[in-house]
N, C-alpha and C positions, 0 to 999 in steps of 0.2 A: 504494500500500500504506500503510494508516494504522496497522496493528497486526499483529504477528506474534509467536507464542510457541510454544516447545516445551514440552509438558506430559508429564512422565513418568507412565506408567500401568502400573506393575508388575502383571502378571496371574498369579495362581496357576495352575499347571498341575495337571491331575488326577492326574498321576503323574510319572514320570521324564521328563527332557528328551529322552530317546532317541526316544520316540514323536513328539514335536513335530518333532525334526530329521528323522525319516524322512518325515514329511508335508511340511513346509515347506522343507526343504533339498534336495528331490529334484532341482531344476534344477542343483544343484552335484554331488550324489552320482551322478546318472545318467551323468556323464561318466567315472566310475570303473568298472573292471571289477567285476561283481557280487561276486566273492569278496573284494574289498578294501573294500567299503562298510561292513561292520560294524566293522572296525578303525578306519576313518576317523571314523565316528560316535563311537566310543569315545574317540578322541583329542580330538575337539571337545567332547564331554561333560566330559572331564577339564579342558580349558582353561576351560570355562564355569563349572565348579563354584564357584570362589571368588566369583564375582559374582552367580550366579543361584540358588544353593542355600543355604538358611539352615542354622542349627545343628541343626535338627530333621530335616534331609534333605528339606525341601519345596522344590520348584523353582518358579520363576516366569519368565515371559517378560518381557523389558524393552521392552514396547511404548512408543512415544512418539507422542503426538497433536500434530499441527501445527494450530494454530488461527491464523487470520488474518482480516483485514478489508481489503477494497479497494473502491474506488469506480471506476466506469467513467467515463472522461473524456468530455466533450462533444465532438462532432465539430468544433466551432468552435475548440477549443483546439489549434492546430497546434504550439505550442511544446513540448508534452509527448509527441508521438508518436515512436515509435522506428522506426528503419530496420531492415530485416532483413539488411542487408549488414554484414559484419564491420568493426569499428573497427580501424584500422591500429595503434593503440597497445596495445590489450589483447586483441584477437581476439574480443571480445564483439560481439553485434549492435548496430549503430547507436551511440547515445550512452549506452549503459549504463556505469555506473562501473567 
């Protein structure tokens, strides 16, 4: 990995965040009984308002782009290959930090 960056991309929503939540949070809300979903979405909307709604009442989604650059190692460079077995000191595969 030679470069990595998180790039904020606030994206204006065409309306209230409620529609966005109903569409994109379905994997979370589907576990709730149908009668409880509207109040849950209302609570989430209230919690998001300070961060995602401006003074004019316009909502935005706080998307973040991950940009990175990496190079594939040559097959002859054995010193940089990672093992898939967990490291005893940190639980991560091979010699990851």
